[in-house]
Structure formats: structure tokens, C-alpha cells
C-alpha positions as CSV (number, residue, x, y, z in Angstrom):
1,M,10.4,23.5,-15.3
2,Y,13.1,22.6,-16.9
3,H,16.0,19.8,-16.8
4,E,19.3,19.7,-18.4
5,K,18.0,15.7,-19.9
6,T,15.1,13.8,-20.4
7,I,12.4,13.7,-17.7
8,D,11.2,10.3,-17.2
9,H,8.6,10.7,-14.1
10,A,6.7,13.4,-12.6
11,A,4.3,14.0,-9.7
12,Y,2.2,16.4,-7.7
13,S,2.5,16.5,-3.8
14,P,-0.8,15.5,-2.0
15,D,-1.8,19.1,-1.8
16,G,-1.5,19.7,-5.6
17,R,1.1,22.7,-4.8
18,R,4.3,21.3,-5.9
19,V,5.6,19.3,-8.5
20,V,8.6,16.7,-8.3
21,T,10.4,15.8,-11.5
22,A,12.8,12.7,-12.4
23,S,15.4,13.0,-14.9
24,D,18.4,11.3,-16.9
25,D,20.3,14.4,-15.3
26,N,20.7,12.3,-12.2
27,T,18.3,14.7,-10.0
28,A,14.7,15.1,-9.3
29,R,13.7,18.6,-8.1
30,L,10.8,20.4,-6.5
31,W,8.8,23.0,-7.9
32,D,5.4,25.3,-7.6
33,G,3.0,23.8,-8.7
34,L,1.3,26.9,-9.7
35,T,4.1,29.6,-11.1
36,G,6.5,26.6,-12.1
37,A,9.2,28.1,-9.9
38,P,12.2,26.1,-8.5
39,L,12.0,25.4,-4.8
40,G,14.9,24.0,-2.8
41,I,17.6,21.8,-4.0
42,P,18.1,19.3,-6.6
43,M,18.1,16.0,-5.2
44,A,20.9,14.4,-6.8
45,H,21.9,10.7,-7.7
46,K,24.9,9.1,-9.2
47,G,22.9,7.4,-11.7
48,I,19.2,8.6,-13.7
49,V,16.2,9.1,-11.8
50,K,13.7,7.0,-12.9
51,H,10.9,7.8,-10.3
52,A,9.8,10.2,-7.7
53,A,6.4,10.4,-5.3
54,F,5.6,12.2,-2.5
55,S,4.7,10.9,0.8
56,P,0.8,10.6,1.2
57,D,1.4,13.3,4.1
58,G,3.6,15.3,1.6
59,K,6.3,15.8,3.7
60,Q,9.2,13.4,2.1
61,V,10.0,12.7,-1.4
62,V,11.5,9.4,-1.8
63,T,13.8,8.5,-5.4
64,A,14.6,5.3,-7.1
65,S,17.8,5.5,-9.5
66,D,20.2,4.0,-11.7
67,D,22.4,4.1,-9.4
68,S,21.0,1.5,-7.1
69,T,19.6,3.1,-4.8
70,V,16.4,4.6,-3.2
71,R,16.8,7.5,-1.3
72,L,14.3,9.8,1.0
73,W,14.3,13.7,0.9
74,D,12.5,16.7,2.8
75,A,9.8,18.2,0.7
76,Q,10.0,21.4,1.6
77,T,14.0,21.8,0.7
78,G,15.0,19.0,-0.9
79,A,17.6,17.8,1.9
80,A,18.8,14.3,2.1
81,L,16.9,12.5,4.6
82,G,18.8,9.4,5.9
83,Q,21.3,6.8,4.4
84,A,20.1,5.2,0.9
85,M,18.0,2.2,0.8
86,Q,20.8,-0.1,-1.3
87,H,19.6,-2.1,-4.0
88,E,21.9,-4.7,-6.5
89,D,20.7,-3.8,-9.5
90,N,18.9,-0.4,-11.1
91,V,16.1,0.7,-9.2
92,L,12.6,1.9,-11.4
93,S,9.8,3.0,-9.4
94,A,9.5,3.5,-5.3
95,I,6.1,4.5,-3.3
96,F,5.0,5.5,-0.4
97,S,2.6,3.1,1.4
98,P,-1.1,5.1,1.9
99,D,-0.2,5.8,6.6
100,S,3.9,7.1,4.7
101,R,5.8,4.1,6.9
102,Q,6.9,1.6,4.6
103,I,8.4,2.1,1.4
104,A,7.9,-0.4,-1.8
105,T,10.4,-0.9,-4.4
106,V,10.6,-2.2,-7.9
107,G,14.1,-3.0,-9.6
108,S,15.3,-4.9,-12.6
109,N,15.2,-8.0,-10.6
110,D,12.6,-10.6,-10.0
111,A,11.4,-9.5,-6.7
112,A,9.5,-6.3,-5.5
113,R,11.1,-5.4,-1.5
114,L,9.2,-4.0,1.2
115,W,11.3,-0.8,3.7
116,D,11.0,0.7,7.0
117,A,10.4,4.5,6.0
118,K,11.9,5.9,9.1
119,T,14.8,3.8,9.1
120,G,15.4,1.8,5.7
121,R,15.4,-1.0,6.8
122,L,14.6,-4.0,4.4
123,L,11.4,-5.5,5.5
124,K,10.0,-7.8,3.0
125,T,11.0,-9.3,-0.1
126,L,8.7,-10.2,-2.5
127,W,9.9,-13.2,-5.0
128,H,8.1,-14.1,-8.6
129,E,10.1,-16.2,-11.1
130,D,11.2,-13.3,-13.3
131,T,11.4,-9.4,-13.4
132,V,8.7,-7.7,-11.4
133,S,7.1,-4.9,-13.3
134,Y,5.0,-3.3,-10.7
135,A,3.8,-2.5,-7.2
136,S,0.8,-0.7,-6.2
137,F,-0.6,-0.2,-2.7
138,S,-4.2,-1.3,-1.6
139,Y,-6.1,2.2,-0.5
140,D,-5.9,0.7,3.2
141,G,-2.5,-0.2,3.0
142,Q,-2.8,-3.9,4.3
143,Q,-2.7,-5.5,1.1
144,I,0.0,-4.8,-2.0
145,A,0.2,-6.4,-5.5
146,T,3.1,-7.1,-7.9
147,A,3.4,-7.3,-11.4
148,S,6.1,-9.2,-13.3
149,F,7.3,-10.6,-16.6
150,D,6.3,-14.1,-15.5
151,H,2.9,-13.5,-16.9
152,T,1.4,-13.0,-13.1
153,V,0.3,-10.6,-10.6
154,R,0.5,-11.6,-6.7
155,L,-0.9,-10.7,-3.9
156,W,0.6,-10.0,-0.8
157,D,0.0,-9.1,2.9
158,V,1.7,-6.3,3.9
159,Q,2.6,-7.4,7.7
160,T,3.9,-10.9,7.1
161,G,4.7,-10.9,3.8
162,V,2.7,-13.9,2.7
163,S,1.2,-14.1,-0.6
164,L,-2.1,-14.2,-0.6
165,G,-4.4,-17.1,-2.7
166,Q,-3.6,-18.1,-6.3
167,P,-1.5,-15.7,-8.6
168,L,-4.2,-13.7,-11.6
169,R,-2.7,-14.9,-14.2
170,H,-2.3,-13.4,-18.1
171,E,-0.8,-14.9,-20.7
172,D,1.8,-12.3,-21.0
173,T,4.0,-9.6,-19.5
174,V,2.1,-7.9,-16.7
175,R,2.4,-4.1,-17.0
176,Q,0.3,-2.7,-13.6
177,A,-2.1,-4.1,-11.4
178,S,-4.0,-1.6,-9.1
179,Y,-7.0,-2.0,-6.6
180,S,-9.9,-0.1,-6.7
181,P,-10.6,3.1,-4.2
182,D,-12.6,0.5,-2.1
183,G,-10.3,-2.0,-2.2
184,R,-12.7,-5.0,-3.5
185,R,-11.2,-5.1,-6.8
186,I,-8.2,-5.4,-9.3
187,V,-7.6,-4.5,-12.6
188,T,-4.9,-5.7,-14.7
189,G,-3.0,-4.9,-17.6
190,S,-0.7,-6.7,-19.9
191,D,1.5,-7.4,-23.0
192,D,-1.3,-10.1,-24.0
193,G,-3.7,-7.5,-25.3
194,T,-6.0,-7.6,-22.3
195,V,-7.5,-5.6,-19.4
196,R,-8.9,-8.1,-16.3
197,L,-10.9,-7.5,-13.8
198,W,-10.0,-9.4,-10.3
199,D,-12.1,-9.8,-7.0
200,A,-9.2,-8.2,-4.5
201,K,-10.9,-10.9,-1.9
202,T,-10.9,-14.1,-4.0
203,N,-8.4,-13.7,-6.9
204,A,-11.3,-14.7,-9.4
205,L,-11.3,-13.1,-12.6
206,L,-14.6,-10.9,-13.2
207,G,-14.3,-9.6,-16.6
208,V,-11.5,-9.5,-19.5
209,L,-11.8,-6.0,-21.7
210,P,-9.7,-7.1,-25.0
211,A,-7.2,-4.1,-26.0
212,P,-5.1,-3.9,-29.0
213,G,-1.5,-4.2,-28.2
214,R,0.2,-4.0,-25.3
215,V,-1.7,-2.4,-22.5
216,G,1.0,-0.1,-20.1
217,T,-1.2,1.5,-18.2
218,A,-5.2,0.5,-16.5
219,V,-5.8,2.1,-13.3
220,F,-9.5,2.7,-11.8
221,H,-10.5,6.4,-11.7
222,P,-9.6,7.7,-7.8
223,N,-13.8,8.9,-7.3
224,K,-15.0,4.9,-6.8
225,D,-17.5,6.4,-10.1
226,Q,-16.2,2.4,-11.2
227,V,-14.3,4.5,-14.6
228,L,-11.2,2.3,-15.4
229,I,-9.0,3.9,-17.5
230,A,-6.7,1.9,-19.4
231,R,-3.6,2.9,-22.2
232,S,-2.6,0.8,-24.8
233,A,1.3,1.4,-25.4
234,K,0.8,-0.3,-29.2
235,D,-0.9,2.6,-31.0
236,G,-0.9,5.6,-28.2
237,E,-4.4,5.8,-27.9
238,A,-6.2,5.8,-24.6
239,R,-9.3,5.1,-24.0
240,I,-12.3,5.2,-20.6
241,W,-14.3,2.3,-19.7
242,R,-17.3,1.9,-17.8
243,I,-17.6,-1.5,-15.3
244,P,-19.9,-3.4,-13.1
245,P,-20.8,-1.0,-10.0
246,H,-20.7,-4.6,-7.9
247,P,-18.1,-7.8,-8.3
248,A,-21.2,-9.8,-8.5
249,A,-22.6,-7.7,-11.4
250,K,-22.6,-9.7,-14.4
251,P,-18.9,-9.1,-16.2
252,A,-19.2,-6.2,-18.9
253,F,-17.4,-3.4,-20.1
254,E,-18.8,-0.2,-21.3
255,S,-17.0,1.8,-23.6
256,V,-17.3,5.5,-23.2
257,Q,-14.7,7.2,-25.6
258,D,-11.8,6.1,-27.5
259,H,-9.7,9.0,-27.8
260,L,-7.0,10.5,-26.0
261,K,-8.6,13.8,-25.4
262,T,-10.8,12.3,-23.0
263,I,-7.9,11.9,-20.4
264,A,-8.6,15.6,-19.3
265,L,-11.6,14.9,-18.2
266,F,-10.3,13.0,-15.4
267,S,-6.4,14.2,-15.3
268,I,-5.3,17.2,-12.9
269,L,-2.1,16.9,-15.3
270,L,-0.5,15.8,-18.4
271,A,3.2,15.1,-18.6
272,L,5.0,15.4,-21.9
273,L,7.6,13.5,-21.4
274,L,9.9,15.0,-24.5
275,E,12.7,16.6,-25.0
276,R,13.2,18.7,-21.0
277,T,10.3,20.5,-20.6
278,W,7.0,19.1,-18.1
279,H,3.8,21.1,-19.3
280,V,0.8,21.7,-17.7
281,F,-2.6,21.4,-19.0
282,S,-5.9,22.6,-18.1
283,R,-8.1,19.7,-16.8
284,H,-11.0,20.7,-19.0
285,R,-9.4,21.5,-22.4
286,F,-6.8,19.1,-23.3
287,N,-5.4,21.7,-25.8
288,Q,-5.1,24.8,-23.4
289,R,-1.5,24.9,-21.3
290,L,-1.4,26.5,-18.5
291,H,2.7,27.4,-18.0
292,Y,6.0,26.6,-18.7
């Protein structure tokens, strides 16, 4: 899987058979997930493509670009679908809702936006007091969480666009906010060197995990086994922590592993965004490259 310039993002299709990559060469591209063979035509923007993702039904791809647009593409052929969703500034990421009917976008400004995936119509604008860094839908698609440089995460009702409860507060920029698979909790990672666990219904703080440096990624394991994965951007280290099985339990974090290799036990892929090549590794052996 090769681009002419740096690859910024890579993702599998829901069935794992295809891969989409986003690159500084102003394109996103589709690939066979087993052979690495190119599929369809390049999906071209007029600027760097920062992010690309498949819809949950696997039929479409959404791309976000420095050309201030978000575009939809046929996931089989790479053909453009509909009109571009126009923004005022660079767009950093775009994701589908779980039912594939809406798209949430994050750009270089103080708001996240919700769009109708079929018509490209702007539905809602979700404002912060500083740049929005991340957006994540709940698994049932009823809520969306937005993280911001204003030190907060805000929860929103997807249908009404109304903010739900008080903001979830950190002491510095919040890089990511993710829902647990059961929708009952939210985990947030921040430049303040902490990962925090919250009740998604009451917005109450459930626990705080100290982490060295900036926390670039904090997510739940998808199989509901109560494992939290967090990555520190400062030292390049990843750690896995067990969390209490119920929000009413005493907040605590139990370290499982302290090294990056443990992530391979739970990951299907590892994208090495170095040079211009994307590599796939075995999910069981971190040091065994499969192809490309």
C-alpha cells in the first residue's frame, strides 16, 4: 500500500476486507485488506487528506481534507458521491454515526458539525470556546461527545443538538473522548497528564488515572471486557488498564501491561505512519509483518 507522500490515516472496512488510507498526496485510496492490491480509483481532493473512514454499513467512505471539504465516495469504486460538505477552514476528521445516516466533522475552529450523509445538508453546529479536537458518537448513536482545547468535553443530544449536563473538565487540552460499548461511561485523555472516567448519564467523575505527558488516545476495548487502552504522546508508550465493572464500584485502575507490544493482543492492525508505506502486522505477534 503505497502513496507518493506521507500517509496520515488508515482504517479497515467493517468486514475487514478493505483498507482505506489518507495521504499528504491529496488522495485517499482503497486497498484489498489481504493482498494489498489497489481497488477502484484514487479519491482526490485539492489539499492534504487528513482522515478517511468507512461507513458502518461498508458502502461509503468519508474523507476530510485541508481543502476545507468533506466528501463522500463509493467504497467499492472510489467514485465521488454528491456534493462536498464545505467548511471555513481545514477539516481534521470526519466520522459516520452508527446508523450511517449522519456525519460528524471536526475542523480547525471552535465547533463540531453534524451533517446529513445522504444530502450533505448541515444539521447542527456544536460550539466550544476553543478549537474542537475530537468527536465521538455513542454506540447507539443518540449522543455525541466533543473534546476541545478549552479543557472540556461536552455531551450532546444528536437529534436536538442540545448540550447535556455540565462539561467534563480537565486542566488542559482534551485530545480524545470515547464512549464505552454499553454507553454508560466515557473516557477522556488530556494534555494535563490524566485519563479520566465519567458517567455518561450524570457526567459525574468516576476515576482519574495519572499518565505521563500528553495523552493522545484513550479508548475502551470493543468487547466489553472493561479494558481501557491509553497512549501517552510524550514518551511513545502505550498502557492497558482494567477499570471497575460497574460505575458504582470504587474508582480504581489496575495496570495490566506497561509496554506498547501489549496493544497487539487487541489490535487488528497497526499503521506505521512513517515514510509512505502502510504495514499490517499479525494481531498475535507484534514483530511479525504480514505484507506490504
